MMTF fields as JSON, N, C-alpha, C and O atoms, coordinates in Angstrom:
{
  "mmtfVersion": "1.0.0",
  "mmtfProducer": "UNKNOWN",
  "numBonds": 419,
  "numAtoms": 420,
  "numGroups": 105,
  "numChains": 1,
  "numModels": 1,
  "chainsPerModel": [1],
  "groupsPerChain": [105],
  "chainIdList": ["A"],
  "bondAtomList": [4, 2, 8, 6, 12, 10, 16, 14, 20, 18, 24, 22, 28, 26, 32, 30, 36, 34, 40, 38, 44, 42, 48, 46, 52, 50, 56, 54, 60, 58, 64, 62, 68, 66, 72, 70, 76, 74, 80, 78, 84, 82, 88, 86, 92, 90, 96, 94, 100, 98, 104, 102, 108, 106, 112, 110, 116, 114, 120, 118, 124, 122, 128, 126, 132, 130, 136, 134, 140, 138, 144, 142, 148, 146, 152, 150, 156, 154, 160, 158, 164, 162, 168, 166, 172, 170, 176, 174, 180, 178, 184, 182, 188, 186, 192, 190, 196, 194, 200, 198, 204, 202, 208, 206, 212, 210, 216, 214, 220, 218, 224, 222, 228, 226, 232, 230, 236, 234, 240, 238, 244, 242, 248, 246, 252, 250, 256, 254, 260, 258, 264, 262, 268, 266, 272, 270, 276, 274, 280, 278, 284, 282, 288, 286, 292, 290, 296, 294, 300, 298, 304, 302, 308, 306, 312, 310, 316, 314, 320, 318, 324, 322, 328, 326, 332, 330, 336, 334, 340, 338, 344, 342, 348, 346, 352, 350, 356, 354, 360, 358, 364, 362, 368, 366, 372, 370, 376, 374, 380, 378, 384, 382, 388, 386, 392, 390, 396, 394, 400, 398, 404, 402, 408, 406, 412, 410, 416, 414],
  "bondOrderList": [1, 1, 1, 1, 1, 1, 1, 1, 1, 1, 1, 1, 1, 1, 1, 1, 1, 1, 1, 1, 1, 1, 1, 1, 1, 1, 1, 1, 1, 1, 1, 1, 1, 1, 1, 1, 1, 1, 1, 1, 1, 1, 1, 1, 1, 1, 1, 1, 1, 1, 1, 1, 1, 1, 1, 1, 1, 1, 1, 1, 1, 1, 1, 1, 1, 1, 1, 1, 1, 1, 1, 1, 1, 1, 1, 1, 1, 1, 1, 1, 1, 1, 1, 1, 1, 1, 1, 1, 1, 1, 1, 1, 1, 1, 1, 1, 1, 1, 1, 1, 1, 1, 1, 1],
  "groupList": [{"groupName": "MET", "atomNameList": ["N", "CA", "C", "O"], "elementList": ["N", "C", "C", "O"], "formalChargeList": [0, 0, 0, 0], "bondAtomList": [1, 0, 2, 1, 3, 2], "bondOrderList": [1, 1, 2], "singleLetterCode": "M", "chemCompType": "L-PEPTIDE LINKING"}, {"groupName": "LEU", "atomNameList": ["N", "CA", "C", "O"], "elementList": ["N", "C", "C", "O"], "formalChargeList": [0, 0, 0, 0], "bondAtomList": [1, 0, 2, 1, 3, 2], "bondOrderList": [1, 1, 2], "singleLetterCode": "L", "chemCompType": "L-PEPTIDE LINKING"}, {"groupName": "LYS", "atomNameList": ["N", "CA", "C", "O"], "elementList": ["N", "C", "C", "O"], "formalChargeList": [0, 0, 0, 0], "bondAtomList": [1, 0, 2, 1, 3, 2], "bondOrderList": [1, 1, 2], "singleLetterCode": "K", "chemCompType": "L-PEPTIDE LINKING"}, {"groupName": "GLU", "atomNameList": ["N", "CA", "C", "O"], "elementList": ["N", "C", "C", "O"], "formalChargeList": [0, 0, 0, 0], "bondAtomList": [1, 0, 2, 1, 3, 2], "bondOrderList": [1, 1, 2], "singleLetterCode": "E", "chemCompType": "L-PEPTIDE LINKING"}, {"groupName": "TRP", "atomNameList": ["N", "CA", "C", "O"], "elementList": ["N", "C", "C", "O"], "formalChargeList": [0, 0, 0, 0], "bondAtomList": [1, 0, 2, 1, 3, 2], "bondOrderList": [1, 1, 2], "singleLetterCode": "W", "chemCompType": "L-PEPTIDE LINKING"}, {"groupName": "THR", "atomNameList": ["N", "CA", "C", "O"], "elementList": ["N", "C", "C", "O"], "formalChargeList": [0, 0, 0, 0], "bondAtomList": [1, 0, 2, 1, 3, 2], "bondOrderList": [1, 1, 2], "singleLetterCode": "T", "chemCompType": "L-PEPTIDE LINKING"}, {"groupName": "ARG", "atomNameList": ["N", "CA", "C", "O"], "elementList": ["N", "C", "C", "O"], "formalChargeList": [0, 0, 0, 0], "bondAtomList": [1, 0, 2, 1, 3, 2], "bondOrderList": [1, 1, 2], "singleLetterCode": "R", "chemCompType": "L-PEPTIDE LINKING"}, {"groupName": "ASN", "atomNameList": ["N", "CA", "C", "O"], "elementList": ["N", "C", "C", "O"], "formalChargeList": [0, 0, 0, 0], "bondAtomList": [1, 0, 2, 1, 3, 2], "bondOrderList": [1, 1, 2], "singleLetterCode": "N", "chemCompType": "L-PEPTIDE LINKING"}, {"groupName": "SER", "atomNameList": ["N", "CA", "C", "O"], "elementList": ["N", "C", "C", "O"], "formalChargeList": [0, 0, 0, 0], "bondAtomList": [1, 0, 2, 1, 3, 2], "bondOrderList": [1, 1, 2], "singleLetterCode": "S", "chemCompType": "L-PEPTIDE LINKING"}, {"groupName": "ALA", "atomNameList": ["N", "CA", "C", "O"], "elementList": ["N", "C", "C", "O"], "formalChargeList": [0, 0, 0, 0], "bondAtomList": [1, 0, 2, 1, 3, 2], "bondOrderList": [1, 1, 2], "singleLetterCode": "A", "chemCompType": "L-PEPTIDE LINKING"}, {"groupName": "ASP", "atomNameList": ["N", "CA", "C", "O"], "elementList": ["N", "C", "C", "O"], "formalChargeList": [0, 0, 0, 0], "bondAtomList": [1, 0, 2, 1, 3, 2], "bondOrderList": [1, 1, 2], "singleLetterCode": "D", "chemCompType": "L-PEPTIDE LINKING"}, {"groupName": "PHE", "atomNameList": ["N", "CA", "C", "O"], "elementList": ["N", "C", "C", "O"], "formalChargeList": [0, 0, 0, 0], "bondAtomList": [1, 0, 2, 1, 3, 2], "bondOrderList": [1, 1, 2], "singleLetterCode": "F", "chemCompType": "L-PEPTIDE LINKING"}, {"groupName": "VAL", "atomNameList": ["N", "CA", "C", "O"], "elementList": ["N", "C", "C", "O"], "formalChargeList": [0, 0, 0, 0], "bondAtomList": [1, 0, 2, 1, 3, 2], "bondOrderList": [1, 1, 2], "singleLetterCode": "V", "chemCompType": "L-PEPTIDE LINKING"}, {"groupName": "GLY", "atomNameList": ["N", "CA", "C", "O"], "elementList": ["N", "C", "C", "O"], "formalChargeList": [0, 0, 0, 0], "bondAtomList": [1, 0, 2, 1, 3, 2], "bondOrderList": [1, 1, 2], "singleLetterCode": "G", "chemCompType": "PEPTIDE LINKING"}, {"groupName": "ILE", "atomNameList": ["N", "CA", "C", "O"], "elementList": ["N", "C", "C", "O"], "formalChargeList": [0, 0, 0, 0], "bondAtomList": [1, 0, 2, 1, 3, 2], "bondOrderList": [1, 1, 2], "singleLetterCode": "I", "chemCompType": "L-PEPTIDE LINKING"}, {"groupName": "TYR", "atomNameList": ["N", "CA", "C", "O"], "elementList": ["N", "C", "C", "O"], "formalChargeList": [0, 0, 0, 0], "bondAtomList": [1, 0, 2, 1, 3, 2], "bondOrderList": [1, 1, 2], "singleLetterCode": "Y", "chemCompType": "L-PEPTIDE LINKING"}, {"groupName": "PRO", "atomNameList": ["N", "CA", "C", "O"], "elementList": ["N", "C", "C", "O"], "formalChargeList": [0, 0, 0, 0], "bondAtomList": [1, 0, 2, 1, 3, 2], "bondOrderList": [1, 1, 2], "singleLetterCode": "P", "chemCompType": "L-PEPTIDE LINKING"}, {"groupName": "GLN", "atomNameList": ["N", "CA", "C", "O"], "elementList": ["N", "C", "C", "O"], "formalChargeList": [0, 0, 0, 0], "bondAtomList": [1, 0, 2, 1, 3, 2], "bondOrderList": [1, 1, 2], "singleLetterCode": "Q", "chemCompType": "L-PEPTIDE LINKING"}],
  "groupTypeList": [0, 1, 2, 3, 4, 3, 5, 1, 2, 0, 6, 5, 5, 7, 8, 2, 8, 0, 9, 10, 3, 11, 12, 2, 13, 11, 13, 14, 1, 8, 13, 9, 13, 1, 14, 4, 0, 14, 1, 9, 13, 4, 15, 6, 5, 16, 8, 11, 13, 13, 2, 17, 1, 5, 9, 3, 12, 8, 16, 9, 8, 7, 14, 15, 3, 17, 0, 9, 15, 1, 14, 0, 10, 9, 0, 11, 4, 11, 0, 14, 1, 13, 16, 1, 5, 11, 4, 12, 1, 14, 16, 1, 13, 6, 17, 1, 15, 9, 13, 15, 17, 9, 6, 13, 17],
  "groupIdList": [1, 2, 3, 4, 5, 6, 7, 8, 9, 10, 11, 12, 13, 14, 15, 16, 17, 18, 19, 20, 21, 22, 23, 24, 25, 26, 27, 28, 29, 30, 31, 32, 33, 34, 35, 36, 37, 38, 39, 40, 41, 42, 43, 44, 45, 46, 47, 48, 49, 50, 51, 52, 53, 54, 55, 56, 57, 58, 59, 60, 61, 62, 63, 64, 65, 66, 67, 68, 69, 70, 71, 72, 73, 74, 75, 76, 77, 78, 79, 80, 81, 82, 83, 84, 85, 86, 87, 88, 89, 90, 91, 92, 93, 94, 95, 96, 97, 98, 99, 100, 101, 102, 103, 104, 105],
  "secStructList": [7, 7, 7, 2, 2, 2, 2, 2, 2, 2, 1, 7, 7, 7, 2, 2, 2, 2, 2, 2, 2, 2, 2, 2, 2, 2, 2, 2, 2, 2, 2, 2, 2, 2, 2, 2, 2, 2, 2, 2, 2, 2, 2, 1, 7, 1, 7, 6, 6, 1, 7, 7, 1, 1, 1, 7, 7, 7, 7, 7, 7, 1, 2, 2, 2, 2, 2, 2, 2, 2, 2, 2, 2, 2, 2, 2, 2, 2, 2, 2, 2, 2, 2, 2, 0, 0, 0, 0, 0, 2, 2, 2, 2, 2, 2, 2, 2, 2, 2, 2, 2, 2, 2, 2, 7],
  "xCoordList": [45.301, 44.827, 44.46, 45.187, 43.343, 42.881, 43.599, 43.877, 43.886, 44.49, 43.411, 42.218, 43.853, 42.9, 41.904, 40.729, 42.347, 41.448, 40.348, 39.201, 40.671, 39.662, 38.627, 37.453, 39.048, 38.076, 37.147, 35.976, 37.643, 36.777, 35.761, 34.601, 36.2, 35.279, 34.206, 33.085, 34.529, 33.573, 32.644, 31.648, 32.946, 32.124, 30.787, 30.744, 29.712, 28.394, 28.102, 28.576, 27.332, 26.931, 25.534, 24.78, 25.212, 23.897, 22.921, 22.933, 22.083, 21.202, 20.155, 19.735, 19.72, 18.748, 19.367, 18.719, 20.605, 21.296, 21.497, 21.347, 21.835, 22.043, 20.734, 20.73, 19.632, 18.333, 17.933, 17.362, 18.23, 17.939, 18.727, 18.194, 19.991, 20.816, 20.298, 20.3, 19.859, 19.32, 18.062, 17.904, 17.17, 15.916, 16.193, 15.544, 17.131, 17.472, 18.006, 17.597, 18.904, 19.45, 18.395, 18.383, 17.511, 16.452, 15.448, 14.943, 15.158, 14.264, 14.849, 14.134, 16.139, 16.81, 16.785, 16.488, 17.092, 17.087, 15.702, 15.58, 14.678, 13.31, 12.83, 12.31, 13.0, 12.51, 13.245, 12.615, 14.569, 15.345, 15.168, 15.132, 15.057, 14.835, 13.501, 13.399, 12.481, 11.162, 11.173, 10.644, 11.769, 11.838, 12.648, 12.247, 13.796, 14.606, 13.845, 13.909, 13.129, 12.396, 11.273, 11.026, 10.6, 9.55, 10.15, 9.664, 11.204, 11.815, 12.474, 12.389, 13.126, 13.74, 12.673, 12.884, 11.548, 10.46, 9.908, 9.521, 9.869, 9.369, 10.372, 9.994, 11.66, 12.636, 13.6, 14.267, 13.7, 14.645, 13.98, 14.653, 12.691, 11.996, 11.33, 10.18, 12.067, 11.482, 10.364, 9.397, 10.494, 9.446, 9.52, 10.558, 8.419, 8.412, 9.061, 9.271, 9.378, 10.033, 11.545, 12.222, 12.089, 13.544, 14.06, 13.514, 15.135, 15.724, 14.753, 14.062, 14.715, 13.864, 14.709, 15.485, 14.559, 15.228, 16.717, 17.347, 17.316, 18.75, 19.074, 20.252, 18.085, 18.333, 18.861, 18.703, 19.484, 19.971, 18.791, 17.748, 18.973, 17.924, 18.095, 19.206, 17.003, 17.067, 17.522, 17.372, 18.074, 18.487, 17.297, 16.189, 17.556, 16.486, 16.028, 16.841, 14.737, 14.195, 13.772, 13.54, 13.669, 13.291, 13.911, 14.549, 13.722, 14.332, 13.778, 14.49, 12.526, 11.931, 12.536, 12.729, 12.833, 13.496, 14.921, 15.395, 15.61, 16.955, 16.934, 17.792, 15.957, 15.831, 15.496, 16.02, 14.634, 14.284, 15.497, 15.685, 16.329, 17.538, 18.495, 19.098, 18.629, 19.511, 18.996, 19.777, 17.704, 17.125, 17.237, 17.505, 17.031, 17.129, 18.544, 18.703, 19.555, 20.935, 21.277, 21.964, 20.8, 21.061, 20.406, 21.017, 19.188, 18.497, 19.183, 19.222, 19.719, 20.441, 21.643, 21.837, 22.447, 23.632, 23.276, 23.974, 22.204, 21.744, 21.253, 21.444, 20.61, 20.13, 21.304, 21.166, 22.441, 23.624, 24.417, 24.741, 24.724, 25.635, 24.965, 25.632, 23.663, 22.959, 22.953, 23.403, 22.452, 22.502, 23.929, 24.197, 24.84, 26.238, 26.772, 27.509, 26.401, 26.84, 26.274, 27.011, 24.957, 24.333, 24.638, 24.671, 24.861, 25.073, 26.537, 26.854, 27.442, 28.863, 29.694, 30.385, 29.64, 30.575, 30.324, 31.275, 29.077, 28.798, 29.127, 29.785, 28.699, 29.122, 30.632, 31.202, 31.283, 32.741, 33.383, 34.323, 32.875, 33.399, 33.194, 34.069, 32.048, 31.801, 32.731, 33.221, 32.978, 33.901, 35.323, 36.04, 35.728, 37.067, 37.196, 38.227, 36.156, 36.183, 36.218, 36.92, 35.452, 35.469, 36.857, 37.353, 37.467, 38.827, 39.833, 40.757, 39.648, 40.536, 40.375, 41.363, 39.144, 38.91, 39.462, 40.033, 39.298, 39.804, 41.336, 41.93, 41.952, 43.412, 43.939, 45.021, 43.177, 43.613, 43.507, 44.154, 42.705, 42.519, 43.567, 43.548],
  "yCoordList": [-3.782, -2.77, -1.513, -1.098, -0.934, 0.264, 1.495, 1.626, 2.384, 3.647, 4.547, 4.257, 5.638, 6.538, 7.109, 7.265, 7.428, 8.033, 7.059, 7.471, 5.785, 4.805, 4.615, 4.379, 4.713, 4.593, 5.799, 5.658, 6.987, 8.161, 8.029, 8.408, 7.488, 7.326, 6.293, 6.403, 5.295, 4.234, 4.593, 3.904, 5.637, 6.044, 6.578, 7.374, 6.141, 6.597, 7.968, 8.3, 8.743, 10.048, 9.94, 9.02, 10.864, 10.908, 11.475, 12.677, 10.626, 11.067, 12.055, 12.925, 11.945, 12.908, 14.292, 15.278, 14.375, 15.654, 16.236, 17.441, 15.385, 15.867, 16.357, 17.342, 15.689, 16.122, 17.451, 18.311, 17.621, 18.889, 20.031, 21.12, 19.779, 20.821, 21.172, 22.341, 20.175, 20.448, 21.301, 22.25, 20.97, 21.714, 23.142, 24.074, 23.329, 24.682, 25.503, 26.648, 24.93, 25.633, 25.923, 27.004, 24.973, 25.173, 26.222, 27.004, 26.241, 27.262, 28.655, 29.599, 28.79, 30.077, 30.477, 31.626, 29.538, 29.824, 30.267, 31.24, 29.572, 29.904, 31.22, 32.074, 31.387, 32.598, 33.85, 34.846, 33.812, 34.978, 35.252, 36.41, 34.196, 34.384, 35.038, 35.884, 34.647, 35.249, 36.729, 37.561, 37.055, 38.457, 39.271, 40.376, 38.733, 39.44, 39.644, 40.723, 38.62, 38.762, 39.8, 40.539, 39.868, 40.876, 42.278, 43.147, 42.495, 43.821, 44.183, 45.331, 43.224, 43.507, 43.776, 44.591, 43.114, 43.387, 44.79, 45.433, 45.267, 46.618, 47.689, 48.69, 47.482, 48.546, 48.365, 49.329, 47.187, 46.966, 46.626, 46.159, 46.848, 46.581, 47.879, 48.148, 48.691, 49.949, 49.756, 50.518, 48.744, 48.441, 46.956, 46.321, 46.412, 44.985, 44.673, 43.504, 45.685, 45.466, 45.442, 44.994, 45.911, 45.988, 44.958, 43.864, 45.352, 44.474, 44.292, 45.226, 43.085, 42.807, 42.174, 41.254, 42.659, 42.178, 42.48, 42.25, 42.994, 43.266, 44.692, 45.044, 45.529, 46.919, 47.702, 47.289, 48.828, 49.695, 50.312, 50.6, 50.506, 51.15, 52.656, 53.159, 53.356, 54.819, 55.293, 54.571, 56.492, 56.987, 57.043, 57.43, 56.652, 56.605, 58.016, 58.904, 58.202, 59.529, 59.666, 60.78, 58.56, 58.642, 57.468, 56.599, 57.455, 56.442, 55.051, 54.061, 54.961, 53.65, 52.98, 51.764, 53.762, 53.192, 52.779, 51.755, 53.552, 53.179, 51.861, 51.002, 51.709, 50.459, 49.3, 48.199, 49.536, 48.479, 48.061, 46.87, 49.014, 48.678, 47.865, 46.899, 48.261, 47.525, 46.106, 45.155, 45.95, 44.626, 43.783, 42.584, 44.409, 43.679, 43.119, 41.952, 43.931, 43.453, 42.415, 41.434, 42.626, 41.653, 40.307, 39.261, 40.318, 39.067, 38.348, 37.118, 39.105, 38.466, 37.685, 36.52, 38.332, 37.643, 36.552, 35.542, 36.744, 35.699, 34.496, 33.355, 34.75, 33.679, 32.872, 31.671, 33.504, 32.818, 32.133, 30.95, 32.869, 32.356, 31.449, 30.596, 31.61, 30.771, 29.299, 28.474, 28.936, 27.525, 26.993, 25.839, 27.833, 27.403, 27.002, 26.023, 27.754, 27.434, 26.097, 25.256, 25.893, 24.672, 23.45, 22.332, 23.639, 22.494, 22.129, 20.981, 23.088, 22.806, 23.002, 22.079, 24.177, 24.504, 23.723, 23.234, 23.593, 22.841, 21.351, 20.795, 20.664, 19.266, 19.106, 18.139, 20.063, 20.009, 20.134, 19.407, 21.058, 21.212, 19.967, 19.591, 19.33, 18.095, 16.969, 16.208, 16.857, 15.837, 16.11, 15.188, 17.369, 17.707, 17.419, 16.92, 17.73, 17.462, 15.953, 15.496, 15.183, 13.725, 13.168, 12.262, 13.717, 13.29, 13.654, 12.893, 14.824, 15.249, 14.347, 13.983, 13.981, 13.072, 11.685, 11.051, 11.205, 9.869, 9.836, 8.828, 10.918, 10.971, 11.023, 10.507, 11.647, 11.767, 10.472, 10.332, 9.51, 8.26, 7.248, 6.148],
  "zCoordList": [-35.895, -34.97, -35.768, -36.671, -35.422, -36.117, -35.591, -34.399, -36.518, -36.105, -35.521, -35.613, -34.922, -34.279, -35.267, -34.932, -36.49, -37.475, -37.885, -38.057, -38.043, -38.412, -37.301, -37.585, -36.054, -34.973, -34.939, -34.586, -35.299, -35.368, -36.491, -36.334, -37.631, -38.754, -38.445, -38.942, -37.638, -37.344, -36.192, -35.969, -35.471, -34.329, -34.835, -35.772, -34.219, -34.643, -34.048, -32.961, -34.761, -34.259, -33.674, -33.991, -32.843, -32.237, -33.269, -33.536, -33.846, -34.926, -34.438, -35.201, -33.182, -32.655, -32.597, -32.949, -32.16, -32.092, -33.49, -33.691, -34.45, -35.812, -36.423, -37.162, -36.126, -36.641, -36.009, -36.679, -34.726, -34.063, -34.69, -34.902, -34.982, -35.591, -36.985, -37.372, -37.734, -39.064, -38.981, -39.749, -38.06, -37.927, -37.465, -37.939, -36.561, -36.124, -37.295, -37.49, -38.062, -39.221, -40.265, -40.852, -40.503, -41.497, -41.03, -41.836, -39.731, -39.183, -39.324, -39.661, -39.071, -39.257, -40.723, -41.051, -41.603, -43.038, -43.504, -44.248, -43.078, -43.499, -42.903, -43.621, -41.608, -40.944, -41.381, -41.737, -41.359, -41.762, -43.251, -43.668, -44.052, -45.484, -45.779, -46.667, -45.038, -45.232, -44.857, -45.595, -43.721, -43.304, -44.309, -44.674, -44.764, -45.742, -47.054, -47.643, -47.513, -48.771, -48.656, -49.609, -47.522, -47.337, -47.374, -48.097, -46.596, -46.561, -47.887, -48.324, -48.53, -49.83, -50.88, -51.778, -50.785, -51.716, -51.539, -52.515, -50.307, -50.056, -50.471, -51.081, -50.142, -50.286, -51.462, -51.838, -52.053, -53.142, -54.473, -55.392, -54.59, -55.845, -56.305, -55.96, -57.093, -57.532, -58.553, -58.568, -59.401, -60.38, -60.695, -60.504, -61.175, -61.472, -62.81, -63.134, -63.585, -64.87, -64.758, -65.683, -63.652, -63.488, -62.502, -62.354, -61.835, -60.817, -59.662, -59.254, -59.151, -57.999, -56.906, -57.165, -55.706, -54.487, -54.447, -53.415, -55.539, -55.537, -55.932, -55.995, -56.201, -56.591, -55.386, -54.238, -55.676, -54.604, -53.857, -54.443, -52.575, -51.788, -51.878, -52.047, -51.766, -51.768, -50.393, -49.407, -50.322, -48.992, -48.036, -48.41, -46.814, -45.817, -45.47, -45.215, -45.464, -45.156, -43.699, -43.228, -42.985, -41.571, -40.811, -41.406, -39.524, -38.661, -38.931, -38.761, -39.347, -39.586, -40.816, -40.829, -41.844, -43.02, -42.68, -43.171, -41.855, -41.429, -40.659, -40.863, -39.782, -39.023, -39.959, -39.79, -40.938, -41.886, -42.702, -42.951, -43.126, -43.883, -43.019, -43.487, -41.763, -40.847, -40.623, -40.667, -40.385, -40.164, -41.432, -41.359, -42.6, -43.859, -44.053, -44.413, -43.821, -43.953, -42.891, -43.177, -41.665, -40.595, -40.912, -40.693, -41.418, -41.756, -42.916, -42.947, -43.862, -44.965, -44.433, -44.781, -43.59, -43.077, -42.068, -41.981, -41.308, -40.395, -41.186, -40.765, -42.35, -43.218, -43.782, -44.01, -44.007, -44.539, -43.425, -43.527, -42.376, -41.339, -40.316, -39.731, -40.083, -39.109, -39.479, -38.684, -40.676, -41.063, -41.194, -40.861, -41.679, -41.783, -40.416, -40.292, -39.401, -38.042, -37.579, -37.064, -37.763, -37.257, -38.12, -37.606, -39.414, -40.298, -40.463, -40.774, -40.26, -40.5, -39.241, -38.81, -38.649, -37.574, -36.29, -35.681, -35.864, -34.631, -34.795, -33.916, -35.89, -36.054, -36.174, -35.668, -36.847, -36.951, -35.578, -35.259, -34.764, -33.413, -32.567, -31.787, -32.717, -31.96, -32.402, -31.568, -33.7, -34.192, -33.713, -33.325, -33.742, -33.255, -31.765, -31.315, -31.0, -29.57, -29.3, -28.398, -30.088, -29.918, -30.254, -29.583, -31.288, -31.624, -30.556, -30.27, -29.97, -28.885, -27.679, -27.041, -27.359, -26.222, -26.506, -25.618, -27.745, -28.082, -28.04, -27.657, -28.426, -28.42, -26.986, -26.704, -26.074, -24.687, -23.911, -22.873, -24.384, -23.632, -23.946, -23.395]
}
């Protein structure tokens, strides 16, 4: 007789759902990465001979630069945490929920 863990390992996953999660994560990675690279290229590249995309930003002189700095930082973290959520946390949650349901039966 198989133990509960072996039955969880043998259970098939919904490949359509997994492909959807991958595409969502990849879309977030691509879109947020593109926006971050554009803004970082504008505000974090003082010269092409020095640091590029990682240099310190100058103090914001107006509200539009402040908004750009905020969006740039938000897109960086969205680029990191968005795919992590769709590629790791959501599948992990589904596996844990499936295990919880299997244990309850």
